[in-house]
N, C-alpha and C positions, 0 to 999 in steps of 0.2 A: 507353384505360386513362389512369386520372390518376395521376400520381406523387405521394403525398401523404405530408407530414411536419409538420402544423400549426406553421408556423413562429412565430406569437404564441401558442400553446396547448402549452408544453412539449416542442415536437418532435414531435407525432404525425401533422401533416399538413404537406407539402411540395408547394405547387402548382405547374404547369408551364404554359405556354403553351395548354395543353388546355381549360383556364377560360376563355380568352379566345374560343375557339369554341363553347363549350357554357356558356351563361349560368346555366342550370338547376344545373350542377355548382359555380359559382361561389357562387350563393345557398344551396346546401347545404353549403360551405364555412363561408360566412358564419355559418349557423345553428348548425353546429356549433361554430364559434369563440365563438360568442357564448353558448351552454349551457355550454362549458368555463370562460368568463370569469365566468359570473353563478356556478358551482359554486365557483371557486377565489378569488371575491371580488375578482378583477381587473377589472371591469368600466372602462372608459376615462371614460364618460360616468356622470354622478349620476343615480341611480334610487331611487325611492321606498322600496323595501323588499327591501334587499340579502338580508336572511334569507329572505325568502319565496322570492327568486328562486333562492338556492341550493336550498331545499327543490323547487321547483318543478324545476330543472334535473336534479337528484338522479333525480328521478321518471322524469324523460324519459330520463336516460341508463339507467336501470334497467328501462325497459319493455320487453317483449319482442314489441311489436307489428311486424308485418310489412306489414301492410297499409296504412297510411298512408304518401306519398311522401317526409312529412318526419319520420318516426319515426326514432329513433336507428339502428335496424337498416337500414332502407333506406337512410338517408345513407351509413352505412359501407360497405355492399354497392356503391351507385354510385361511391363515391371509393375501390375496391378496399382497403377496411380488413376486417379481421375483426372485427366488433362485439364479441363477446367478449374479443378481446385489447385492442382499445380500450378498451374498458370498463373493463376490470381496471387500466389503466394511469392513467386518468383519476381514477377511484374510489379507489383505493390511495393516491394521494397526496393528502395534507392540503392542504386549502385554504391558498393563499398568505396570505391576510389573515381570520385568525378573525372572524365577525360580532361586533360590539360587544354584542349582546344575544341569545343561543342560545335559540332556542324548541323 
């Protein structure tokens, strides 16, 4: 079990030493953190189209897919998070930086 509380992503996942032993879990946390950063507009590196990234992140967060090993639901399950609760916490919060040109 991984103790999860996303430190960089509004307190949703907190990682422990388990990630050092399981690189695939570290990758899953990184994917989840990146999606949340794209959704919130808090990406640390410059990306070409933040509005498109936000839309894509929201689509991924809202997906009900359980088959793909990197779907939102699958990642949440692997990190011992309830996907519905995590989704609600992420999506109900307004993005920290509103996109300059909403599409």
